[in-house]
PDB file as gemmi writes it, atoms N, CA and C in Angstrom:
CRYST1    1.000    1.000    1.000  90.00  90.00  90.00 P 1                      
ATOM      1  N   UNK A   1      -2.687  -5.833   0.923  1.00  0.00           N  
ATOM      2  CA  UNK A   1      -2.627  -6.864  -0.059  1.00  0.00           C  
ATOM      3  C   UNK A   1      -3.463  -6.413  -1.250  1.00  0.00           C  
ATOM      4  N   UNK A   2      -2.925  -6.564  -2.409  1.00  0.00           N  
ATOM      5  CA  UNK A   2      -3.641  -6.244  -3.635  1.00  0.00           C  
ATOM      6  C   UNK A   2      -3.966  -7.538  -4.361  1.00  0.00           C  
ATOM      7  N   UNK A   3      -5.189  -7.676  -4.813  1.00  0.00           N  
ATOM      8  CA  UNK A   3      -5.604  -8.873  -5.523  1.00  0.00           C  
ATOM      9  C   UNK A   3      -5.753  -8.570  -7.000  1.00  0.00           C  
ATOM     10  N   UNK A   4      -5.552  -9.556  -7.812  1.00  0.00           N  
ATOM     11  CA  UNK A   4      -5.759  -9.396  -9.241  1.00  0.00           C  
ATOM     12  C   UNK A   4      -4.532  -9.790 -10.032  1.00  0.00           C  
ATOM     13  N   UNK A   5      -4.610  -9.622 -11.332  1.00  0.00           N  
ATOM     14  CA  UNK A   5      -3.502 -10.008 -12.195  1.00  0.00           C  
ATOM     15  C   UNK A   5      -2.986  -8.813 -12.982  1.00  0.00           C  
ATOM     16  N   UNK A   6      -3.030  -7.635 -12.384  1.00  0.00           N  
ATOM     17  CA  UNK A   6      -2.598  -6.415 -13.057  1.00  0.00           C  
ATOM     18  C   UNK A   6      -1.100  -6.177 -12.927  1.00  0.00           C  
ATOM     19  N   UNK A   7      -0.699  -4.956 -13.091  1.00  0.00           N  
ATOM     20  CA  UNK A   7       0.706  -4.550 -13.008  1.00  0.00           C  
ATOM     21  C   UNK A   7       1.146  -4.517 -11.548  1.00  0.00           C  
ATOM     22  N   UNK A   8       2.310  -5.088 -11.278  1.00  0.00           N  
ATOM     23  CA  UNK A   8       2.859  -5.056  -9.920  1.00  0.00           C  
ATOM     24  C   UNK A   8       3.503  -3.683  -9.696  1.00  0.00           C  
ATOM     25  N   UNK A   9       2.862  -2.872  -8.880  1.00  0.00           N  
ATOM     26  CA  UNK A   9       3.305  -1.492  -8.687  1.00  0.00           C  
ATOM     27  C   UNK A   9       4.546  -1.373  -7.809  1.00  0.00           C  
ATOM     28  N   UNK A  10       4.775  -2.313  -6.909  1.00  0.00           N  
ATOM     29  CA  UNK A  10       5.854  -2.179  -5.933  1.00  0.00           C  
ATOM     30  C   UNK A  10       6.935  -3.250  -6.067  1.00  0.00           C  
ATOM     31  N   UNK A  11       7.029  -3.927  -7.215  1.00  0.00           N  
ATOM     32  CA  UNK A  11       7.973  -5.039  -7.328  1.00  0.00           C  
ATOM     33  C   UNK A  11       9.429  -4.578  -7.272  1.00  0.00           C  
ATOM     34  N   UNK A  12       9.720  -3.337  -7.628  1.00  0.00           N  
ATOM     35  CA  UNK A  12      11.112  -2.864  -7.606  1.00  0.00           C  
ATOM     36  C   UNK A  12      11.470  -2.117  -6.319  1.00  0.00           C  
ATOM     37  N   UNK A  13      10.560  -2.075  -5.358  1.00  0.00           N  
ATOM     38  CA  UNK A  13      10.820  -1.384  -4.093  1.00  0.00           C  
ATOM     39  C   UNK A  13      11.657  -2.282  -3.195  1.00  0.00           C  
ATOM     40  N   UNK A  14      12.734  -1.730  -2.651  1.00  0.00           N  
ATOM     41  CA  UNK A  14      13.590  -2.455  -1.710  1.00  0.00           C  
ATOM     42  C   UNK A  14      12.953  -2.374  -0.322  1.00  0.00           C  
ATOM     43  N   UNK A  15      12.290  -3.448   0.096  1.00  0.00           N  
ATOM     44  CA  UNK A  15      11.571  -3.457   1.372  1.00  0.00           C  
ATOM     45  C   UNK A  15      12.494  -3.290   2.570  1.00  0.00           C  
ATOM     46  N   UNK A  16      13.794  -3.516   2.401  1.00  0.00           N  
ATOM     47  CA  UNK A  16      14.737  -3.306   3.485  1.00  0.00           C  
ATOM     48  C   UNK A  16      15.063  -1.840   3.712  1.00  0.00           C  
ATOM     49  N   UNK A  17      14.719  -0.990   2.730  1.00  0.00           N  
ATOM     50  CA  UNK A  17      15.040   0.442   2.831  1.00  0.00           C  
ATOM     51  C   UNK A  17      13.829   1.326   3.099  1.00  0.00           C  
ATOM     52  N   UNK A  18      12.652   0.861   2.758  1.00  0.00           N  
ATOM     53  CA  UNK A  18      11.450   1.672   2.941  1.00  0.00           C  
ATOM     54  C   UNK A  18      10.370   0.888   3.681  1.00  0.00           C  
ATOM     55  N   UNK A  19       9.469   1.624   4.297  1.00  0.00           N  
ATOM     56  CA  UNK A  19       8.332   1.028   4.990  1.00  0.00           C  
ATOM     57  C   UNK A  19       7.095   1.848   4.672  1.00  0.00           C  
ATOM     58  N   UNK A  20       5.958   1.212   4.664  1.00  0.00           N  
ATOM     59  CA  UNK A  20       4.699   1.910   4.456  1.00  0.00           C  
ATOM     60  C   UNK A  20       4.032   2.112   5.810  1.00  0.00           C  
ATOM     61  N   UNK A  21       3.605   3.343   6.072  1.00  0.00           N  
ATOM     62  CA  UNK A  21       2.913   3.677   7.311  1.00  0.00           C  
ATOM     63  C   UNK A  21       1.481   4.061   6.954  1.00  0.00           C  
ATOM     64  N   UNK A  22       0.527   3.346   7.505  1.00  0.00           N  
ATOM     65  CA  UNK A  22      -0.868   3.649   7.191  1.00  0.00           C  
ATOM     66  C   UNK A  22      -1.253   4.970   7.839  1.00  0.00           C  
ATOM     67  N   UNK A  23      -1.787   5.878   7.049  1.00  0.00           N  
ATOM     68  CA  UNK A  23      -2.186   7.192   7.559  1.00  0.00           C  
ATOM     69  C   UNK A  23      -3.688   7.436   7.429  1.00  0.00           C  
ATOM     70  N   UNK A  24      -4.396   6.521   6.794  1.00  0.00           N  
ATOM     71  CA  UNK A  24      -5.833   6.694   6.673  1.00  0.00           C  
ATOM     72  C   UNK A  24      -6.524   5.437   6.213  1.00  0.00           C  
ATOM     73  N   UNK A  25      -7.789   5.314   6.622  1.00  0.00           N  
ATOM     74  CA  UNK A  25      -8.640   4.206   6.180  1.00  0.00           C  
ATOM     75  C   UNK A  25     -10.053   4.751   6.089  1.00  0.00           C  
ATOM     76  N   UNK A  26     -10.667   4.578   4.937  1.00  0.00           N  
ATOM     77  CA  UNK A  26     -12.022   5.077   4.710  1.00  0.00           C  
ATOM     78  C   UNK A  26     -12.894   3.934   4.195  1.00  0.00           C  
ATOM     79  N   UNK A  27     -13.627   3.282   5.091  1.00  0.00           N  
ATOM     80  CA  UNK A  27     -14.466   2.164   4.659  1.00  0.00           C  
ATOM     81  C   UNK A  27     -15.754   2.656   4.007  1.00  0.00           C  
ATOM     82  N   UNK A  28     -16.194   1.927   2.999  1.00  0.00           N  
ATOM     83  CA  UNK A  28     -17.493   2.150   2.377  1.00  0.00           C  
ATOM     84  C   UNK A  28     -18.222   0.814   2.396  1.00  0.00           C  
ATOM     85  N   UNK A  29     -19.400   0.748   1.787  1.00  0.00           N  
ATOM     86  CA  UNK A  29     -20.151  -0.506   1.788  1.00  0.00           C  
ATOM     87  C   UNK A  29     -19.460  -1.602   0.989  1.00  0.00           C  
ATOM     88  N   UNK A  30     -18.694  -1.230  -0.042  1.00  0.00           N  
ATOM     89  CA  UNK A  30     -18.121  -2.249  -0.927  1.00  0.00           C  
ATOM     90  C   UNK A  30     -16.611  -2.360  -0.870  1.00  0.00           C  
ATOM     91  N   UNK A  31     -15.907  -1.293  -0.503  1.00  0.00           N  
ATOM     92  CA  UNK A  31     -14.439  -1.305  -0.470  1.00  0.00           C  
ATOM     93  C   UNK A  31     -13.947  -0.483   0.709  1.00  0.00           C  
ATOM     94  N   UNK A  32     -12.678  -0.637   1.007  1.00  0.00           N  
ATOM     95  CA  UNK A  32     -12.023   0.222   1.989  1.00  0.00           C  
ATOM     96  C   UNK A  32     -10.851   0.891   1.295  1.00  0.00           C  
ATOM     97  N   UNK A  33     -10.807   2.210   1.338  1.00  0.00           N  
ATOM     98  CA  UNK A  33      -9.730   2.974   0.723  1.00  0.00           C  
ATOM     99  C   UNK A  33      -8.650   3.204   1.780  1.00  0.00           C  
ATOM    100  N   UNK A  34      -7.447   2.714   1.508  1.00  0.00           N  
ATOM    101  CA  UNK A  34      -6.327   2.860   2.431  1.00  0.00           C  
ATOM    102  C   UNK A  34      -5.333   3.861   1.867  1.00  0.00           C  
ATOM    103  N   UNK A  35      -4.779   4.696   2.743  1.00  0.00           N  
ATOM    104  CA  UNK A  35      -3.766   5.676   2.352  1.00  0.00           C  
ATOM    105  C   UNK A  35      -2.509   5.395   3.179  1.00  0.00           C  
ATOM    106  N   UNK A  36      -1.357   5.375   2.490  1.00  0.00           N  
ATOM    107  CA  UNK A  36      -0.089   5.092   3.149  1.00  0.00           C  
ATOM    108  C   UNK A  36       0.917   6.187   2.848  1.00  0.00           C  
ATOM    109  N   UNK A  37       1.849   6.381   3.771  1.00  0.00           N  
ATOM    110  CA  UNK A  37       2.996   7.261   3.551  1.00  0.00           C  
ATOM    111  C   UNK A  37       4.232   6.368   3.487  1.00  0.00           C  
ATOM    112  N   UNK A  38       5.166   6.717   2.604  1.00  0.00           N  
ATOM    113  CA  UNK A  38       6.405   5.956   2.476  1.00  0.00           C  
ATOM    114  C   UNK A  38       7.432   6.550   3.429  1.00  0.00           C  
ATOM    115  N   UNK A  39       8.044   5.703   4.245  1.00  0.00           N  
ATOM    116  CA  UNK A  39       9.037   6.126   5.239  1.00  0.00           C  
ATOM    117  C   UNK A  39      10.333   5.352   5.028  1.00  0.00           C  
ATOM    118  N   UNK A  40      11.451   5.969   5.369  1.00  0.00           N  
ATOM    119  CA  UNK A  40      12.739   5.254   5.353  1.00  0.00           C  
ATOM    120  C   UNK A  40      12.832   4.379   6.584  1.00  0.00           C  
ATOM    121  N   UNK A  41      13.507   3.248   6.448  1.00  0.00           N  
ATOM    122  CA  UNK A  41      13.747   2.361   7.608  1.00  0.00           C  
ATOM    123  C   UNK A  41      15.037   2.747   8.266  1.00  0.00           C  
TER     124      UNK A  41                                                      
END                                                                             
């Protein structure tokens, strides 16, 4: 989930055709950096 009022990066992605697979998570004291790979459904 992305919070804020910025640019919607994934609004044109067809969720029925692609899926995001989490490949990494790096927590710090203030944020967690998540890395995803795009996969076909």
